[in-house]
KEKE-3310 file (N, C-alpha, C; in steps of 0.2 Angstrom, whole numbers, plus 5000, padded with zeros to 4 digits):
npx = (4777:4769:4753:4743:4731:4719:4711:4697:4697:4699:4710:4726:4737:4754:4762:4756:4757:4757:4751:4741:4733:4729:4723:4712:4705:4701:4693:4681:4678:4674:4662:4653:4652:4644:4632:4627:4626:4614:4605:4602:4596:4585:4579:4574:4563:4554:4543:4550:4550:4540:4545:4556:4548:4543:4554:4560:4571:4578:4572:4576:4590:4591:4592:4607:4614:4614:4620:4633:4652:4661:4671:4669:4662)
npy = (4639:4655:4658:4665:4679:4677:4689:4684:4683:4672:4659:4654:4643:4644:4634:4623:4613:4619:4611:4605:4615:4620:4609:4607:4620:4616:4608:4616:4623:4613:4609:4622:4623:4613:4614:4627:4623:4613:4622:4632:4620:4618:4631:4633:4626:4632:4644:4657:4672:4669:4664:4668:4679:4670:4667:4676:4684:4695:4701:4693:4690:4675:4670:4678:4672:4659:4659:4664:4663:4650:4652:4662:4669)
npz = (4772:4772:4775:4759:4755:4743:4729:4729:4744:4749:4758:4751:4750:4749:4745:4741:4726:4708:4699:4706:4709:4695:4692:4701:4697:4684:4686:4693:4684:4675:4682:4681:4667:4665:4673:4670:4656:4656:4664:4652:4644:4652:4652:4639:4640:4650:4657:4659:4662:4670:4680:4685:4692:4703:4709:4715:4707:4697:4680:4666:4674:4674:4660:4658:4667:4661:4649:4654:4652:4658:4662:4670:4687)
capx = (4776:4764:4747:4741:4724:4720:4706:4693:4699:4700:4717:4728:4744:4760:4767:4752:4758:4753:4748:4735:4729:4726:4718:4705:4703:4698:4687:4676:4677:4670:4656:4650:4649:4639:4627:4626:4622:4609:4601:4601:4590:4578:4575:4571:4555:4551:4541:4558:4548:4537:4550:4560:4544:4542:4558:4562:4577:4577:4572:4582:4595:4593:4597:4612:4620:4616:4624:4638:4655:4663:4676:4666:4662)
capy = (4644:4656:4659:4672:4678:4680:4693:4684:4684:4666:4660:4650:4640:4646:4626:4619:4614:4622:4605:4601:4620:4618:4604:4610:4625:4614:4604:4621:4626:4608:4610:4628:4620:4606:4617:4633:4620:4612:4628:4633:4617:4619:4637:4633:4623:4633:4651:4661:4678:4667:4657:4672:4682:4664:4665:4683:4689:4702:4699:4691:4684:4667:4669:4680:4667:4652:4663:4668:4660:4645:4654:4669:4667)
capz = (4768:4774:4769:4754:4751:4735:4727:4733:4749:4753:4761:4748:4753:4743:4744:4735:4717:4703:4694:4711:4707:4689:4692:4703:4694:4679:4690:4695:4675:4669:4685:4680:4662:4666:4676:4665:4650:4660:4662:4646:4643:4655:4650:4633:4641:4655:4657:4660:4667:4678:4687:4690:4695:4706:4713:4717:4703:4693:4673:4663:4678:4673:4654:4659:4672:4659:4645:4655:4651:4661:4667:4675:4693)
cpx = (4772:4759:4747:4733:4724:4714:4700:4691:4698:4707:4719:4735:4750:4763:4762:4754:4754:4748:4741:4731:4725:4721:4710:4701:4698:4693:4681:4675:4671:4662:4653:4647:4643:4631:4624:4621:4617:4603:4600:4596:4582:4574:4572:4564:4551:4548:4546:4555:4544:4540:4555:4555:4545:4546:4561:4569:4574:4577:4577:4591:4597:4596:4604:4617:4620:4621:4631:4644:4658:4667:4675:4663:4654)
cpy = (4646:4657:4666:4673:4682:4686:4692:4682:4677:4665:4653:4648:4641:4637:4623:4620:4617:4617:4606:4609:4621:4613:4606:4617:4622:4610:4609:4622:4620:4607:4616:4625:4617:4610:4623:4629:4615:4616:4632:4628:4619:4626:4638:4630:4627:4643:4654:4668:4675:4663:4663:4677:4677:4664:4671:4686:4693:4699:4697:4688:4677:4666:4672:4676:4659:4655:4663:4661:4655:4646:4660:4666:4671)
cpz = (4772:4770:4764:4754:4744:4735:4729:4740:4753:4753:4754:4749:4746:4740:4740:4728:4713:4699:4699:4710:4701:4690:4696:4701:4688:4681:4690:4687:4673:4674:4683:4672:4662:4668:4671:4659:4650:4660:4656:4643:4644:4654:4644:4635:4647:4653:4660:4665:4672:4683:4689:4694:4702:4712:4717:4713:4698:4685:4669:4666:4676:4665:4654:4663:4667:4652:4647:4654:4658:4667:4672:4682:4692)
residu = (UNK:UNK:UNK:UNK:UNK:UNK:UNK:UNK:UNK:UNK:UNK:UNK:UNK:UNK:UNK:UNK:UNK:UNK:UNK:UNK:UNK:UNK:UNK:UNK:UNK:UNK:UNK:UNK:UNK:UNK:UNK:UNK:UNK:UNK:UNK:UNK:UNK:UNK:UNK:UNK:UNK:UNK:UNK:UNK:UNK:UNK:UNK:UNK:UNK:UNK:UNK:UNK:UNK:UNK:UNK:UNK:UNK:UNK:UNK:UNK:UNK:UNK:UNK:UNK:UNK:UNK:UNK:UNK:UNK:UNK:UNK:UNK:UNK)
# end
């Protein structure tokens, strides 16, 4: 079968079984949940404003990322 492009611009093979795509999606979601959960715990112990300034990101960006649902990129 021919390749299709999804909305993110990545190529997806139409021949790939649905079960494999579902498992891959669940793995990504589990990884995001783990990373964001860890970030939430670390934010409780750090000076968030100072860290954001040191890293050069917008104020509140770390908290927005930590509180984002796992299914959103």
